[in-house]
PLY file of the C-alpha trace (Angstrom):
ply
format ascii 1.0
element vertex 528
property float x
property float y
property float z
element edge 527
property int vertex1
property int vertex2
end_header
97.49 -216.64 -49.13
98.53 -214.97 -45.84
95.91 -214.48 -43.70
96.16 -210.92 -43.32
93.68 -210.53 -39.90
96.62 -213.13 -38.36
99.45 -210.59 -39.28
97.83 -207.87 -37.62
97.71 -209.48 -34.36
100.33 -211.21 -31.97
100.05 -212.84 -28.57
95.39 -211.94 -28.96
95.99 -208.05 -29.35
96.78 -206.10 -32.41
100.32 -204.82 -33.63
101.12 -201.49 -33.23
99.90 -199.48 -36.31
102.20 -199.12 -39.21
102.32 -195.84 -40.35
104.38 -193.80 -42.90
103.53 -190.38 -43.67
103.20 -189.07 -47.16
105.67 -186.81 -48.22
105.32 -184.83 -51.24
107.90 -182.16 -52.49
104.36 -179.71 -52.80
105.36 -176.30 -53.84
103.55 -173.14 -52.34
100.74 -172.41 -54.03
102.04 -168.76 -55.56
104.83 -171.11 -56.87
101.96 -172.45 -59.43
100.36 -169.71 -60.38
100.26 -169.55 -63.90
98.66 -166.50 -66.02
95.87 -166.97 -67.19
94.93 -170.28 -65.52
91.48 -169.97 -63.64
89.86 -172.33 -61.37
86.36 -171.32 -62.24
84.99 -169.22 -65.21
82.67 -166.33 -64.09
80.07 -164.88 -66.47
79.84 -161.59 -67.91
78.29 -159.35 -65.84
74.63 -159.21 -67.34
74.21 -155.41 -68.88
70.91 -154.52 -66.29
73.40 -155.08 -62.92
76.16 -153.59 -64.73
73.60 -150.63 -65.25
72.42 -150.76 -61.47
75.96 -151.13 -60.08
77.39 -148.83 -62.43
81.33 -148.48 -60.81
81.00 -150.04 -57.29
84.51 -149.70 -56.95
84.52 -145.66 -57.24
82.59 -145.57 -53.83
85.31 -146.72 -51.77
87.05 -143.63 -50.20
90.25 -143.25 -52.05
92.51 -144.20 -49.34
90.45 -147.44 -49.40
90.98 -148.55 -52.69
94.09 -150.70 -54.07
96.81 -149.28 -56.34
96.43 -152.54 -58.08
94.44 -155.92 -57.71
95.52 -158.31 -55.34
98.71 -160.73 -56.61
96.12 -164.23 -55.96
97.89 -167.21 -57.70
96.43 -168.33 -60.68
95.70 -171.85 -60.72
93.36 -174.64 -62.31
90.85 -176.33 -60.35
92.77 -179.88 -60.82
96.19 -178.47 -59.43
93.92 -176.60 -56.81
92.47 -179.70 -55.19
95.58 -181.97 -55.50
97.48 -179.23 -53.87
94.86 -179.26 -51.04
94.50 -182.91 -50.90
98.83 -183.21 -50.67
99.29 -181.10 -47.75
96.37 -182.97 -46.20
98.24 -186.05 -46.34
101.25 -184.43 -44.76
98.83 -183.34 -41.68
98.29 -185.25 -38.33
94.87 -184.15 -37.21
91.84 -185.96 -34.68
90.43 -187.38 -38.09
93.44 -189.09 -38.89
95.08 -190.50 -35.45
94.47 -190.37 -31.55
94.88 -187.36 -29.92
95.49 -188.39 -26.89
98.71 -186.57 -26.67
97.66 -183.06 -27.32
97.46 -182.92 -23.57
95.97 -179.34 -22.40
94.31 -179.24 -26.02
91.21 -181.03 -24.93
90.98 -182.84 -28.46
87.94 -184.12 -29.08
85.45 -185.71 -32.01
83.92 -182.58 -33.23
80.33 -184.13 -34.98
80.25 -183.88 -38.57
77.20 -182.51 -38.82
78.16 -179.62 -36.95
80.04 -178.73 -39.73
77.39 -178.90 -41.81
75.62 -176.96 -40.08
78.16 -173.77 -39.97
78.53 -174.49 -43.55
75.23 -173.66 -44.83
74.38 -170.42 -46.73
71.94 -168.62 -44.23
75.06 -169.13 -41.97
77.59 -169.61 -44.24
76.72 -166.11 -45.73
76.23 -164.14 -43.04
78.17 -160.94 -42.71
78.45 -159.02 -39.49
77.41 -155.78 -41.14
73.55 -156.59 -41.47
71.13 -155.51 -40.08
69.64 -156.35 -36.88
66.50 -157.09 -38.62
68.07 -159.67 -41.26
69.92 -161.76 -38.72
67.53 -162.06 -35.76
68.41 -165.85 -36.11
72.58 -165.87 -35.02
70.95 -163.33 -32.77
69.03 -165.78 -30.93
71.99 -168.59 -31.32
74.02 -166.44 -28.93
71.31 -165.19 -26.71
70.38 -168.86 -26.00
73.91 -169.97 -26.03
75.08 -167.39 -23.17
71.89 -168.80 -20.89
73.56 -172.25 -21.30
76.43 -170.95 -20.26
75.15 -168.80 -17.12
73.66 -172.41 -16.01
76.32 -174.07 -16.33
78.84 -171.45 -14.87
76.52 -169.42 -12.49
77.69 -166.51 -13.35
75.30 -163.76 -14.54
76.22 -161.99 -17.93
78.41 -163.50 -20.35
80.16 -161.93 -23.40
80.86 -164.66 -26.56
82.94 -161.70 -28.47
86.39 -162.64 -27.36
88.12 -165.34 -30.54
90.24 -167.47 -28.28
91.06 -168.32 -24.66
94.18 -165.60 -24.65
91.79 -162.86 -25.57
89.19 -164.26 -23.06
91.57 -163.77 -20.34
92.74 -160.45 -21.71
89.29 -158.91 -21.34
89.24 -160.40 -17.87
92.44 -158.98 -17.01
91.05 -155.41 -18.79
87.56 -155.64 -16.82
89.45 -156.57 -13.63
91.59 -153.12 -14.08
88.04 -150.75 -15.03
86.72 -152.21 -11.68
89.04 -151.00 -9.82
89.60 -147.52 -12.13
85.41 -147.15 -10.70
86.57 -147.18 -7.54
89.61 -144.80 -7.67
91.93 -147.88 -6.48
93.38 -148.51 -10.18
97.29 -147.17 -9.55
97.45 -148.70 -5.82
96.32 -152.19 -6.84
98.54 -152.96 -9.51
99.30 -156.49 -9.17
97.61 -159.82 -10.67
98.66 -163.28 -8.59
98.64 -166.52 -10.45
100.09 -170.23 -10.07
102.98 -171.65 -11.96
100.57 -174.66 -13.39
98.05 -172.23 -14.94
98.21 -170.91 -18.35
100.65 -168.90 -19.15
98.07 -166.95 -20.79
97.47 -165.23 -17.25
100.50 -164.24 -16.58
101.01 -162.57 -19.99
97.78 -161.15 -20.30
97.77 -160.13 -16.98
101.33 -158.18 -18.04
99.96 -156.71 -21.34
96.97 -155.55 -19.40
99.53 -153.62 -17.51
99.81 -155.64 -14.09
102.51 -156.68 -11.97
102.21 -160.39 -11.96
102.98 -163.07 -8.94
103.46 -166.38 -9.43
102.60 -169.03 -6.62
104.42 -172.28 -6.45
102.95 -175.76 -5.69
103.41 -176.57 -2.01
104.80 -180.45 -1.01
101.57 -182.06 -2.17
101.46 -180.62 -5.31
98.79 -178.11 -4.69
98.94 -174.45 -4.95
100.46 -173.16 -2.20
98.24 -171.12 0.28
100.68 -169.89 2.75
102.17 -168.54 -0.20
99.00 -166.67 -1.32
98.50 -165.02 1.98
102.06 -163.80 2.32
101.60 -162.63 -1.31
98.16 -160.56 -1.09
98.23 -156.34 -0.06
96.91 -153.59 -0.31
98.26 -153.92 -3.94
96.20 -156.86 -5.25
94.08 -156.72 -8.08
93.18 -160.01 -8.34
93.58 -163.85 -8.31
93.52 -165.41 -12.13
94.15 -169.47 -11.84
93.85 -172.40 -13.69
91.45 -175.21 -12.00
91.87 -178.04 -12.74
95.53 -177.02 -13.83
97.46 -178.80 -16.20
98.98 -181.36 -14.10
95.10 -182.47 -13.66
95.14 -181.44 -9.81
91.82 -179.91 -8.80
92.59 -177.37 -5.96
90.32 -178.44 -3.15
90.94 -175.54 -1.40
90.37 -173.14 -4.06
87.28 -170.80 -2.21
90.07 -170.40 1.00
92.11 -169.07 -2.01
89.41 -166.73 -3.63
88.43 -165.50 0.47
91.92 -164.60 0.91
92.11 -162.56 -2.37
88.44 -161.18 -1.14
89.50 -159.88 2.04
92.37 -157.94 0.02
89.68 -156.43 -2.02
90.98 -158.01 -5.19
88.84 -160.31 -8.35
88.99 -164.01 -8.70
88.98 -164.97 -12.56
88.26 -168.54 -12.84
90.82 -169.95 -16.41
88.16 -172.91 -17.18
89.46 -173.98 -20.42
90.24 -176.98 -18.56
86.56 -177.77 -17.89
85.61 -180.27 -19.68
86.65 -182.78 -16.40
83.78 -180.81 -14.60
80.70 -180.17 -16.35
78.10 -180.65 -14.16
79.99 -181.44 -11.30
81.35 -177.77 -10.00
80.41 -174.42 -10.69
82.62 -170.95 -10.54
79.42 -169.36 -8.44
79.65 -171.71 -5.77
83.28 -171.75 -5.70
82.89 -167.62 -5.51
84.53 -166.33 -8.80
84.02 -162.87 -10.45
85.10 -163.87 -13.51
85.55 -167.16 -15.70
85.98 -168.15 -19.29
85.48 -170.76 -21.29
87.42 -171.80 -24.58
84.19 -173.27 -26.94
87.29 -174.45 -29.23
88.23 -177.20 -26.37
85.63 -177.71 -23.83
82.58 -177.24 -26.16
84.04 -179.41 -29.00
84.46 -176.47 -31.50
87.52 -177.61 -33.61
90.57 -175.66 -32.84
91.40 -174.52 -36.32
95.39 -174.24 -35.89
94.96 -171.83 -33.18
91.66 -170.59 -34.80
88.47 -169.71 -34.68
88.47 -170.32 -31.36
86.19 -169.02 -29.01
86.44 -167.32 -25.21
83.18 -166.94 -23.75
83.78 -164.70 -20.43
81.33 -164.70 -17.78
80.79 -161.96 -14.89
78.56 -161.33 -11.47
76.36 -158.72 -11.97
78.41 -156.11 -10.18
80.82 -156.20 -13.38
78.16 -156.96 -16.26
78.59 -153.21 -17.04
82.49 -153.69 -17.76
82.13 -156.56 -20.47
82.85 -155.74 -24.23
80.37 -154.02 -26.55
77.95 -154.78 -28.02
76.30 -157.45 -26.02
73.00 -159.46 -27.24
69.69 -158.81 -26.03
65.97 -160.18 -26.13
63.08 -157.11 -25.45
60.62 -160.47 -25.62
59.74 -160.14 -29.03
63.18 -159.31 -31.04
66.81 -159.63 -30.33
69.20 -156.48 -30.63
72.45 -155.30 -30.37
73.54 -153.54 -27.54
76.18 -150.84 -27.87
74.90 -148.30 -24.86
77.41 -149.60 -22.05
79.44 -146.48 -20.37
81.59 -148.33 -18.28
81.98 -151.10 -21.20
85.86 -152.14 -21.38
85.31 -151.67 -25.19
85.96 -154.37 -28.49
88.41 -157.32 -27.62
88.34 -157.96 -31.29
85.73 -157.34 -34.21
82.10 -157.41 -34.40
80.47 -159.49 -31.94
82.20 -163.17 -31.93
83.15 -166.07 -33.97
79.37 -166.82 -34.90
80.21 -170.45 -36.94
82.07 -171.47 -33.53
79.49 -170.48 -31.17
76.95 -171.89 -33.28
78.99 -175.06 -33.32
79.37 -174.80 -30.04
75.64 -174.13 -28.79
74.74 -177.67 -31.40
76.67 -179.74 -29.40
75.40 -178.39 -26.00
71.49 -179.22 -27.36
72.11 -182.37 -28.23
74.00 -183.63 -25.48
71.92 -181.69 -22.67
71.89 -181.36 -19.23
72.85 -185.14 -18.38
75.04 -185.56 -21.26
77.37 -182.73 -20.54
78.05 -184.66 -17.17
78.51 -188.16 -19.30
81.46 -186.31 -21.25
83.13 -185.08 -17.94
82.71 -188.52 -16.22
83.53 -190.20 -19.27
86.74 -187.91 -19.62
87.86 -188.21 -15.93
87.17 -192.13 -16.07
89.63 -192.34 -19.52
91.92 -189.97 -17.59
92.84 -192.27 -14.48
92.76 -195.30 -16.35
95.36 -193.87 -18.76
97.18 -192.77 -15.21
96.86 -196.55 -14.48
98.15 -198.12 -17.88
101.13 -195.19 -17.91
102.59 -195.04 -14.51
103.22 -199.38 -15.54
105.61 -198.21 -17.85
109.17 -198.39 -16.44
110.72 -194.98 -15.85
107.73 -192.72 -15.92
106.07 -191.09 -13.00
103.12 -188.45 -12.47
104.87 -186.31 -10.10
102.52 -184.27 -7.37
99.16 -185.42 -5.27
100.62 -189.30 -5.95
98.37 -192.08 -5.11
95.29 -189.41 -5.70
93.20 -189.25 -8.51
93.16 -186.67 -11.61
90.63 -184.49 -13.42
90.47 -184.74 -17.15
95.03 -185.01 -18.14
97.98 -185.48 -16.53
101.24 -184.57 -16.34
103.90 -186.97 -16.21
107.76 -187.24 -16.11
110.30 -189.30 -17.88
112.89 -188.20 -15.33
113.89 -191.60 -14.11
114.04 -192.65 -17.33
115.94 -189.43 -18.78
118.66 -190.45 -16.06
119.29 -193.76 -16.51
119.31 -193.32 -20.23
120.05 -189.84 -21.47
116.93 -190.02 -23.49
114.73 -186.83 -22.87
110.92 -186.68 -22.97
111.82 -184.53 -26.43
113.54 -187.58 -28.34
110.46 -189.91 -26.84
107.99 -187.32 -28.51
109.87 -187.64 -32.28
109.67 -191.55 -31.76
106.07 -191.47 -31.27
105.34 -189.30 -34.40
106.37 -192.40 -36.41
103.32 -194.23 -35.14
101.25 -191.30 -36.36
100.46 -189.55 -32.73
100.76 -186.73 -31.27
102.91 -185.92 -28.25
102.93 -182.93 -26.11
106.08 -181.81 -23.35
104.92 -178.92 -21.39
104.59 -174.77 -21.61
107.61 -173.84 -20.21
108.79 -173.88 -17.16
109.41 -177.37 -16.75
108.26 -177.49 -13.20
108.04 -181.17 -14.47
111.29 -182.40 -14.93
111.29 -184.13 -18.58
107.00 -183.45 -18.85
104.94 -185.25 -21.21
101.09 -183.75 -21.19
98.56 -186.32 -22.05
94.40 -185.79 -21.94
92.28 -188.46 -23.16
89.06 -186.87 -23.54
85.34 -188.86 -23.81
85.87 -189.04 -27.35
88.56 -192.03 -26.82
87.62 -195.34 -26.61
89.87 -197.79 -24.33
90.78 -199.70 -27.23
92.17 -195.48 -28.49
93.76 -195.48 -25.02
95.38 -199.11 -24.82
97.22 -198.59 -28.09
98.61 -195.15 -27.28
99.75 -196.74 -23.67
101.32 -199.84 -26.00
103.66 -197.08 -28.13
104.91 -195.47 -25.38
105.58 -198.98 -23.74
107.19 -199.83 -27.09
109.31 -196.83 -27.30
110.59 -197.66 -23.31
111.71 -200.84 -24.47
113.25 -199.36 -27.52
115.29 -197.16 -25.11
116.50 -199.55 -22.97
117.35 -202.34 -26.36
117.88 -200.53 -28.75
118.43 -196.36 -27.92
119.53 -195.34 -31.45
116.14 -196.39 -32.94
114.71 -193.47 -30.50
117.61 -190.73 -30.85
117.67 -190.66 -34.78
113.93 -190.53 -34.61
111.35 -189.36 -35.94
111.77 -192.32 -39.39
108.60 -191.90 -40.87
107.43 -188.22 -40.93
107.50 -185.20 -43.40
110.52 -183.75 -41.45
113.09 -185.25 -40.01
114.48 -182.66 -37.32
113.60 -178.85 -37.11
116.68 -176.38 -35.85
115.01 -175.16 -32.52
117.26 -172.14 -32.50
115.91 -170.71 -35.65
112.19 -170.63 -33.24
114.49 -168.01 -31.29
115.55 -166.42 -33.96
113.01 -163.29 -35.10
115.69 -163.33 -38.27
114.21 -166.53 -39.37
111.20 -166.07 -39.10
108.42 -165.69 -42.23
104.62 -166.32 -40.92
103.71 -165.39 -44.50
104.87 -165.96 -48.29
105.41 -162.72 -49.34
107.61 -162.01 -46.18
109.58 -164.67 -46.50
110.34 -163.74 -50.31
111.17 -160.09 -49.01
113.56 -162.08 -46.42
115.54 -164.01 -49.54
115.27 -161.53 -51.38
117.19 -159.26 -48.55
119.29 -161.80 -47.75
120.67 -161.70 -51.60
121.83 -157.98 -51.76
0 1
1 2
2 3
3 4
4 5
5 6
6 7
7 8
8 9
9 10
10 11
11 12
12 13
13 14
14 15
15 16
16 17
17 18
18 19
19 20
20 21
21 22
22 23
23 24
24 25
25 26
26 27
27 28
28 29
29 30
30 31
31 32
32 33
33 34
34 35
35 36
36 37
37 38
38 39
39 40
40 41
41 42
42 43
43 44
44 45
45 46
46 47
47 48
48 49
49 50
50 51
51 52
52 53
53 54
54 55
55 56
56 57
57 58
58 59
59 60
60 61
61 62
62 63
63 64
64 65
65 66
66 67
67 68
68 69
69 70
70 71
71 72
72 73
73 74
74 75
75 76
76 77
77 78
78 79
79 80
80 81
81 82
82 83
83 84
84 85
85 86
86 87
87 88
88 89
89 90
90 91
91 92
92 93
93 94
94 95
95 96
96 97
97 98
98 99
99 100
100 101
101 102
102 103
103 104
104 105
105 106
106 107
107 108
108 109
109 110
110 111
111 112
112 113
113 114
114 115
115 116
116 117
117 118
118 119
119 120
120 121
121 122
122 123
123 124
124 125
125 126
126 127
127 128
128 129
129 130
130 131
131 132
132 133
133 134
134 135
135 136
136 137
137 138
138 139
139 140
140 141
141 142
142 143
143 144
144 145
145 146
146 147
147 148
148 149
149 150
150 151
151 152
152 153
153 154
154 155
155 156
156 157
157 158
158 159
159 160
160 161
161 162
162 163
163 164
164 165
165 166
166 167
167 168
168 169
169 170
170 171
171 172
172 173
173 174
174 175
175 176
176 177
177 178
178 179
179 180
180 181
181 182
182 183
183 184
184 185
185 186
186 187
187 188
188 189
189 190
190 191
191 192
192 193
193 194
194 195
195 196
196 197
197 198
198 199
199 200
200 201
201 202
202 203
203 204
204 205
205 206
206 207
207 208
208 209
209 210
210 211
211 212
212 213
213 214
214 215
215 216
216 217
217 218
218 219
219 220
220 221
221 222
222 223
223 224
224 225
225 226
226 227
227 228
228 229
229 230
230 231
231 232
232 233
233 234
234 235
235 236
236 237
237 238
238 239
239 240
240 241
241 242
242 243
243 244
244 245
245 246
246 247
247 248
248 249
249 250
250 251
251 252
252 253
253 254
254 255
255 256
256 257
257 258
258 259
259 260
260 261
261 262
262 263
263 264
264 265
265 266
266 267
267 268
268 269
269 270
270 271
271 272
272 273
273 274
274 275
275 276
276 277
277 278
278 279
279 280
280 281
281 282
282 283
283 284
284 285
285 286
286 287
287 288
288 289
289 290
290 291
291 292
292 293
293 294
294 295
295 296
296 297
297 298
298 299
299 300
300 301
301 302
302 303
303 304
304 305
305 306
306 307
307 308
308 309
309 310
310 311
311 312
312 313
313 314
314 315
315 316
316 317
317 318
318 319
319 320
320 321
321 322
322 323
323 324
324 325
325 326
326 327
327 328
328 329
329 330
330 331
331 332
332 333
333 334
334 335
335 336
336 337
337 338
338 339
339 340
340 341
341 342
342 343
343 344
344 345
345 346
346 347
347 348
348 349
349 350
350 351
351 352
352 353
353 354
354 355
355 356
356 357
357 358
358 359
359 360
360 361
361 362
362 363
363 364
364 365
365 366
366 367
367 368
368 369
369 370
370 371
371 372
372 373
373 374
374 375
375 376
376 377
377 378
378 379
379 380
380 381
381 382
382 383
383 384
384 385
385 386
386 387
387 388
388 389
389 390
390 391
391 392
392 393
393 394
394 395
395 396
396 397
397 398
398 399
399 400
400 401
401 402
402 403
403 404
404 405
405 406
406 407
407 408
408 409
409 410
410 411
411 412
412 413
413 414
414 415
415 416
416 417
417 418
418 419
419 420
420 421
421 422
422 423
423 424
424 425
425 426
426 427
427 428
428 429
429 430
430 431
431 432
432 433
433 434
434 435
435 436
436 437
437 438
438 439
439 440
440 441
441 442
442 443
443 444
444 445
445 446
446 447
447 448
448 449
449 450
450 451
451 452
452 453
453 454
454 455
455 456
456 457
457 458
458 459
459 460
460 461
461 462
462 463
463 464
464 465
465 466
466 467
467 468
468 469
469 470
470 471
471 472
472 473
473 474
474 475
475 476
476 477
477 478
478 479
479 480
480 481
481 482
482 483
483 484
484 485
485 486
486 487
487 488
488 489
489 490
490 491
491 492
492 493
493 494
494 495
495 496
496 497
497 498
498 499
499 500
500 501
501 502
502 503
503 504
504 505
505 506
506 507
507 508
508 509
509 510
510 511
511 512
512 513
513 514
514 515
515 516
516 517
517 518
518 519
519 520
520 521
521 522
522 523
523 524
524 525
525 526
526 527
């Protein structure tokens, strides 16, 4: 009989994990619909309830009534379970694999007990239109979590309404605009300054809010260029929107100087803290002099991303800017919690109602389980993991970490495979496709590629030394394949559900279909 354990080890260490992703020829659930099938049979309506409720549909305004029932799929319960189980087998995620390769996303383990909290009937059955007296519990969570964020950041007021980081950035851009409008300077101050390594949402949201955007590039050491900032500010400057540490993992040591330059020019400074995982309890927006900030609760505070949502982008401001926050704000009068809509200077709503309640509950539970000391340990462990990964990755031939060479990084690093690409013709995207053959994630970077042939890796506090070593071993193995068997990499992936996609289709709106109905409509149009 073979020794299975021995087979898994070579030279005293585990072999690369064998992986082959499940592949199902799984139809869309609408295609599986069969008239008359049901996943659950509802009991007949009791006569007393029917008499009391009468015809509920007739109470709706005519413009809100459907002309026909929604075309939902009709499917049995076993088929439904099989369908979604099969789809889950074709999906990678933090419960399946090591997510170190999802750089800038701060992928961490989200405790399952927090999921149970959010699914409790008392939480799951809440409705945002219930009267305040009936939802005191969740309003208390909102209020108490705001106090926690105030302590972490030093800001004096928070809104938890935005449902994502980009919504938070847009809200902050809108607050900057409203502030200058109140001062009669909105037409004059129409420029926002950001940096090339700050999240692109800063430039995009500022543009969406009506600003012109000035982008600073790094100096020779890789830090945002202070000389360029001084040349960029003017009487037209509305504000600075900057990520720190940026996606290179470099913390700007001159951030206070940046803020002073912008403040001296009459602008405001907004802190994108989506990369805050390595600085919790170490630095605060207030001490750096920022006027606004935001946290991504679905990153730093361990609520799941949910494929881009439901997230939560909590925005914090100084006392001066508090009147401009989105409404409603959660207030406490010493006896009860209530929603305050009486904010005449408010920028209005950024999204419906007052925030993604399940995400905020999970974030609150995560912070309460850790405490202040635990939050600092999160940061320390994340930074330790990242700098261990940095040391290990730089031992692989062909990879480098541009900018601030020899200096430690915070929570992530944007690496470069440029030397390997120049020597072999194998590019970073191809390495990423081969990484998928080992059941791991890999991300290059957002555009533009200021770092050539990029790869952005971020080990959070959730990953062990063994996890990091496994990821590095895969990268080292692929670098060896590039040198000795390049076709194995050029033709990857071999073990995934999809071989290659057509990148051109991503830039062609005529090929997009974000829903099944939209797909059917386009297929019908193409057939005519």
